C-alpha positions in Angstrom: -40.4 -1.8 2.2 -41.6 -1.3 5.9 -40.0 1.9 7.8 -40.4 3.3 11.1 -40.8 7.3 11.8 -36.9 8.8 13.4 -36.7 12.0 14.4 -33.8 14.6 14.4 -33.2 18.5 14.5 -34.6 19.2 10.9 -37.7 16.7 11.5 -39.2 13.5 10.8 -37.3 10.6 8.8 -38.5 7.5 7.3 -36.0 4.8 7.9 -36.4 1.1 7.6 -38.0 -0.2 9.6 -35.2 -2.9 10.7 -32.2 -0.6 9.9 -30.2 0.3 13.4 -29.1 3.4 12.0 -31.5 6.6 12.1 -32.7 10.3 10.4 -29.3 11.7 10.2 -27.9 8.2 8.3 -31.1 8.2 6.4 -30.7 12.3 5.0 -27.2 11.3 3.8 -28.6 8.2 2.0 -31.4 10.5 0.2 -28.9 13.5 -0.5 -26.0 11.6 -1.8 -25.5 9.4 -4.6 -22.7 9.8 -6.0 -20.7 6.3 -6.2 -20.9 3.0 -5.4 -18.0 3.6 -3.1 -18.7 2.9 0.5 -17.0 3.5 3.2 -13.9 1.0 4.2 -14.7 -1.7 7.2 -11.6 -0.9 8.9 -12.6 2.4 9.2 -15.9 2.0 10.9 -14.1 -0.3 13.0 -11.7 2.2 13.8 -14.4 4.7 15.1 -15.8 2.2 17.0 -13.0 1.9 19.2 -12.9 5.5 19.7 -16.5 5.3 20.6 -15.7 2.6 22.8 -12.8 4.5 24.3 -14.5 7.8 24.9 -17.1 5.8 26.7 -15.0 4.6 29.0 -13.1 8.0 29.7 -16.4 9.7 30.4 -17.7 6.8 32.9 -14.3 7.4 34.3 -15.0 10.7 34.6 -18.2 10.5 36.0 -20.0 11.7 32.9 -21.9 9.1 31.9 -23.2 6.0 34.2 -21.8 2.2 33.9 -24.9 0.9 32.3 -24.6 3.5 29.7 -20.7 2.9 29.1 -21.7 -0.7 29.0 -24.6 -0.4 26.3 -21.8 1.6 24.1 -19.3 -0.7 24.7 -21.3 -4.0 23.6 -22.4 -1.7 20.4 -19.0 -1.1 19.7 -17.9 -4.5 20.3 -19.9 -5.9 17.7 -19.1 -3.1 15.5 -15.5 -4.0 15.8 -16.5 -7.8 15.1 -17.9 -7.2 11.8 -21.5 -8.2 12.7 -23.0 -4.3 11.6 -21.0 -4.3 8.4 -24.6 -3.8 6.7 -25.7 -0.9 8.5 -23.3 1.6 7.2 -24.4 2.0 3.5 -23.1 5.5 3.1 -20.9 6.8 0.3 -17.8 8.4 0.7 -19.0 11.4 -1.2 -20.4 13.4 1.7 -19.6 16.3 3.7 -16.1 16.3 3.9 -15.7 16.0 7.5 -17.6 13.0 7.1 -20.0 14.1 9.9 -22.5 11.7 8.2 -20.7 8.5 8.5 -20.0 9.8 12.5 -23.5 10.2 13.0 -24.2 7.1 11.2 -21.9 4.8 13.7 -23.7 7.1 16.6 -26.9 6.5 15.7 -26.0 2.6 15.1 -24.5 2.5 18.5 -27.5 4.1 20.4 -30.2 2.1 18.6 -28.1 -1.2 18.7 -27.5 -0.4 22.7 -30.9 -0.2 23.3 -31.5 -3.7 21.4 -29.0 -5.5 23.4 -29.0 -4.0 27.0 -32.6 -1.8 26.8 -30.8 1.2 27.7 -31.4 4.4 26.1 -29.0 6.5 24.3 -28.8 9.6 22.9 -26.8 9.3 19.4 -25.1 13.0 20.2 -25.4 13.5 23.7 -24.1 9.9 25.0 -22.4 8.0 22.1 -20.6 11.4 21.1 -19.9 12.8 24.4 -16.4 14.7 24.4 -15.9 14.5 20.4 -16.5 16.2 17.1 -16.5 14.6 13.8 -13.3 16.7 13.2 -11.2 14.5 15.9 -13.1 11.6 15.7 -12.7 11.1 11.6 -9.0 12.1 11.3 -8.0 9.8 14.3 -10.2 6.4 12.8 -8.4 7.2 9.9 -4.9 7.0 11.9 -6.1 4.5 13.5 -6.9 2.1 10.5 -3.9 3.1 8.7 -1.6 1.8 11.4 -3.4 -1.2 11.5 -2.6 -1.8 7.8 0.5 -0.7 8.1 1.7 -3.4 9.7 -0.1 -5.9 7.4 1.7 -4.1 4.6 5.3 -4.8 6.4 4.4 -8.3 6.6 3.8 -8.8 2.8 6.5 -6.3 1.6 8.7 -8.5 3.7 7.6 -11.6 2.3 7.9 -10.2 -1.1 11.9 -9.2 -0.2 12.3 -12.8 1.2 11.2 -14.5 -2.1 13.2 -12.0 -3.8 16.5 -12.9 -1.9 15.9 -16.7 -2.0 16.0 -16.2 -5.7 19.1 -13.7 -5.6 20.6 -16.6 -3.9 19.6 -19.6 -6.0 20.3 -17.6 -9.0 23.9 -16.3 -7.9 25.8 -18.2 -10.9 23.3 -17.8 -13.7 24.8 -15.3 -15.9 23.4 -13.1 -18.4 23.7 -10.4 -20.0 22.6 -6.9 -18.6 20.9 -4.5 -20.8 20.6 -0.2 -20.9 18.1 1.3 -22.9 16.8 -2.0 -23.8 20.1 -2.7 -25.5 23.1 -5.2 -24.9 25.3 -4.2 -21.9 27.7 -5.6 -19.8 27.3 -9.3 -18.0 25.6 -9.7 -14.9 23.9 -12.2 -13.0 20.5 -13.1 -12.2 21.2 -13.5 -8.8 22.7 -9.9 -8.3 19.3 -8.4 -10.3 17.0 -10.3 -8.0 19.1 -8.9 -5.1 19.3 -5.8 -6.1 15.1 -6.1 -6.3 15.4 -7.0 -2.8 17.3 -4.1 -1.9 14.7 -2.1 -3.5 11.8 -3.1 -1.4 14.0 -3.5 1.8 14.0 0.0 1.6 10.3 0.9 1.2 9.8 -1.1 4.4 12.3 0.9 6.1 10.1 4.2 4.8 6.7 2.3 5.4 8.5 2.1 9.3 9.2 5.8 9.8 5.7 7.1 8.5 4.5 5.3 11.8 6.1 8.3 14.0 3.3 10.6 13.2 0.7 8.5 12.5 0.5 7.4 15.6 -0.2 11.1 17.0 -4.1 11.2 17.5 -6.1 14.7 17.9 -9.0 12.7 19.8 -10.2 15.1 22.7 -9.4 18.0 20.3 -13.1 18.3 19.9 -14.2 20.9 17.0 -10.9 22.5 16.5 -8.6 21.4 18.2 -9.4 23.3 21.5 -10.6 20.1 23.7 -13.9 22.3 24.2 -16.5 20.7 26.4 -14.0 18.4 27.2 -12.3 17.9 30.6 -8.4 18.0 30.8 -8.0 14.5 31.9 -10.3 13.1 28.7 -7.6 13.5 25.9 -5.4 10.8 27.7 -7.8 8.8 29.4 -9.4 8.5 25.6 -6.0 7.5 24.2 -5.2 4.7 26.9 -8.4 3.1 26.4 -7.5 3.2 22.4 -4.4 1.1 23.3 -5.8 -1.2 24.6 -8.2 -2.0 22.3 -5.6 -1.3 19.4 -2.4 -3.3 21.2 -0.2 -0.3 19.5 1.4 3.0 21.7 -0.9 5.7 20.1 0.0 9.1 21.4 -2.0 12.5 22.0 -0.7 14.5 18.9 1.4 17.3 20.4 -0.9 19.7 18.7 -4.6 19.2 18.4 -5.3 22.3 16.2 -2.7 20.8 13.2 -4.2 17.5 13.7 -7.4 18.8 12.9 -6.4 20.8 9.7 -3.6 19.2 8.3 -3.6 15.8 7.1 -0.2 15.6 6.1 0.7 12.5 8.1 -1.4 10.7 5.6 -0.4 12.1 2.8 3.1 11.3 4.2 2.1 7.6 4.0 0.6 7.8 0.7 3.6 9.0 -1.0 5.7 6.1 0.8 3.1 3.8 -0.9 3.7 5.6 -4.1 7.2 4.8 -4.1 7.1 1.1 -3.1 4.1 0.7 -6.0 6.7 2.7 -8.6 9.3 0.1 -7.8 7.2 -2.9 -7.6 5.6 -1.9 -11.0 9.4 -1.8 -12.6 10.0 -5.4 -11.1 6.8 -6.7 -12.6 7.8 -4.8 -16.0 11.3 -6.4 -15.8 9.7 -10.0 -15.2 7.2 -9.2 -18.1 10.2 -8.8 -20.4 12.5 -10.9 -19.3 9.9 -14.2 -19.7 8.8 -12.7 -23.0 8.5 -15.0 -25.5 8.9 -18.3 -25.3 10.1 -18.3 -28.9 10.4 -14.8 -29.7 11.0 -13.0 -27.0 14.1 -13.3 -24.3 13.0 -16.0 -22.2 15.7 -16.0 -19.6 12.9 -16.6 -17.2 9.8 -19.2 -16.9 7.1 -17.9 -14.5 4.6 -20.0 -13.1 1.7 -20.5 -15.6 -1.1 -19.3 -13.5 -4.1 -19.7 -16.1 -4.8 -20.2 -19.7 -3.3 -16.9 -21.5 -5.9 -16.8 -24.5 -9.5 -17.4 -25.7 -8.3 -18.3 -29.2 -4.3 -19.0 -29.3 -4.4 -22.5 -27.7 -1.0 -23.0 -25.2 -0.6 -19.6 -24.6 0.3 -18.5 -21.3 0.3 -14.8 -20.1 2.3 -13.1 -17.3 -0.9 -12.7 -15.4 0.3 -11.8 -12.2 2.6 -8.9 -13.3 -0.1 -7.3 -15.3 -2.4 -7.2 -12.6 0.2 -6.0 -10.1 1.0 -3.0 -12.8 -2.7 -2.2 -12.3 -2.4 -2.0 -8.6 0.7 -0.2 -8.8 -1.1 2.2 -11.0 -4.1 2.6 -8.7 -1.9 3.6 -6.0 0.1 6.2 -7.8 -3.8 7.8 -9.0 -4.6 7.2 -5.0 -1.5 9.1 -4.1 -2.2 12.2 -6.5 -6.2 12.8 -5.2 -4.9 12.3 -1.7 -2.3 14.9 -2.4 -4.9 17.7 -3.8 -7.3 16.8 -0.9 -5.0 17.3 1.9 -3.6 20.3 0.1 -7.4 21.9 0.0 -8.4 22.4 3.4 -9.6 25.6 4.6 -8.7 27.6 7.7 -9.4 25.6 10.6 -10.5 21.9 8.6 -9.5 19.5 6.4 -12.8 18.9 4.4 -12.0 16.4 2.3 -11.7 13.8 5.0 -13.7 10.8 3.4 -11.8 10.5 0.3 -8.4 10.7 2.0 -9.4 7.9 4.5 -10.4 5.9 1.4 -8.1 6.2 -0.8 -4.8 5.5 1.9 -7.3 2.6 3.1 -7.6 1.1 -0.5 -3.6 1.8 -1.5 -2.3 0.1 1.6 -4.9 -2.7 1.1 -4.1 -3.1 -2.7 -0.4 -2.7 -2.1 -0.5 -5.5 0.8 -2.4 -8.1 -1.2 -0.4 -7.3 -4.5 3.1 -7.7 -2.9 1.9 -10.9 -1.2 0.5 -12.3 -4.8 3.3 -11.3 -6.3 5.8 -13.0 -3.9 3.7 -16.3 -4.0 2.3 -16.9 -6.9 4.8 -15.5 -9.1 8.4 -15.2 -7.5 8.4 -18.3 -6.0 8.0 -20.3 -8.6 10.4 -18.5 -11.4 13.0 -20.8 -13.2 15.7 -19.7 -14.5 16.8 -20.6 -18.4 20.6 -21.1 -17.9 21.4 -22.0 -21.3 19.5 -18.8 -22.9 21.1 -16.5 -20.5 24.4 -17.7 -22.0 23.9 -17.6 -25.0 23.2 -13.7 -24.7 26.4 -13.3 -22.5 28.5 -15.0 -25.3 27.0 -13.0 -28.1 26.8 -10.0 -26.9 28.5 -6.8 -28.5 28.8 -5.2 -24.8 31.5 -7.8 -24.1 33.7 -5.2 -26.1 33.4 -2.6 -23.0 35.8 -5.0 -21.1 38.5 -4.6 -23.9 38.7 -0.7 -23.5 41.3 -0.4 -21.0 43.4 -2.7 -22.8 42.8 -1.9 -26.6 41.1 1.5 -26.4 37.8 2.9 -27.2 38.0 3.4 -30.9 39.4 -0.1 -31.5 37.0 -1.6 -29.0 34.3 0.3 -31.5 35.7 -1.4 -34.5 35.3 -4.9 -33.2 31.6 -4.3 -32.1 31.1 -3.3 -35.7 33.2 -5.9 -37.0 30.8 -8.3 -34.8 27.8 -6.7 -36.0 28.7 -7.3 -39.8 30.2 -10.8 -39.9 27.9 -12.0 -36.8 30.8 -13.3 -35.2 31.3 -13.3 -31.5 33.0 -10.5 -30.1 35.8 -12.8 -28.6 36.0 -14.0 -32.1 36.8 -11.0 -34.0 39.2 -9.6 -31.6 41.2 -12.9 -31.8 41.4 -12.8 -35.7 42.1 -9.0 -35.5 44.9 -10.2 -33.4 44.6 -7.2 -31.2 45.7 -8.8 -27.8 47.0 -12.6 -27.2 44.5 -15.4 -27.0 45.6 -15.8 -23.1 44.7 -12.1 -22.4 41.9 -12.7 -24.2 40.4 -15.2 -22.6 41.1 -13.9 -19.3 39.5 -10.3 -20.1 36.5 -11.8 -21.7 35.8 -14.2 -19.3 32.2 -13.4 -18.5 32.5 -14.6 -14.4 35.1 -12.5 -14.0 33.4 -9.5 -15.7 30.3 -9.8 -13.2 32.9 -10.1 -10.1 33.1 -6.4 -8.9 36.0 -6.7 -6.6 38.3 -8.1 -9.4 38.5 -4.8 -11.4 41.4 -5.0 -14.2 43.3 -7.6 -12.4 
């Protein structure tokens, strides 16, 4: 491989001839061979937005001239547009502040700016002016997370919409509820799907609530949040220009020292994603159970057939989307544990686990967004109710005896259940044979439609 010589404060390094990065990046490549995990492109783009905003602020403060500013912005624009993705090859397992990746971006901007406009820039003195890795990386994580949160809300809203649609479509489909996986009182399939939609609606609100603190950026705080080597106006100017790029309303952190040391706002977002994953995992499990069979399971609903389910059993169709969503949810739950531990493991004036926090929160946001949309579009939208089977379970459920308790007492209702199991007759047949109530009252009390209407009570 053809190389060129690049120099930093530690000496010369051989760098691939056509690479835009420099010596610092190459040192990191040489030192950190831990995983195949690379920095999320959205995080790199967020860093580039910060660099461009800082260049504008420094120009307005008279610290860099128009040519340098324009060259930095031109290179940042290529990064934001995804044209230089291959120039960011570093492992996420590196220096805990993310210094290598901050310098990776600085070097690419400096070298690419020279290629675009023949302007000579220093990665530290020009591109990184007024900045530290310690305020750039956590600010970039927040910016990228906010972009991803907006996409997630769209996906969760789609999932809620599809669930509510099924709730309306199945509003008259009677079925037996199940608690402890055993027969329970009647319910409608529509009410179950409406409950799913309600749960997702709560998660949308929870995700929205995280934005309050995510929108606070510590950029301008520099190494430890004190703003060393920056003008007082720098911080607000950078925020203003970030908002021009982001089309969002970021604000300067009330306490930049706090935002340098604590990434708890990211942990809070991750916790909310975990909660959503818990419920979506439960919904996927329910769909798998309700569609189980089709001949030897519940078979209350039919899921869309996405692919052949077996390489050996002809005609088998599996709940593949639900299983994929299950695994996605498990990954999000695992990511949250890692984020929590990493957020708790900072020391003194800096959190030193930012790369893995940034990687995991972006992975969780992306997975949850894609899983929610896929579940909505590829599964929920095509679900069909097997109404006859659902009604069969209602008519033969032991839990119908629950409705008899206020009229004949718990003990006699229990005897009815035992006799029903023994004789294999329905609850209605047994209670009529035992002459515990007039037939007219039995028909009224055990009417499944009445039993699923909460406003009727004991009337």
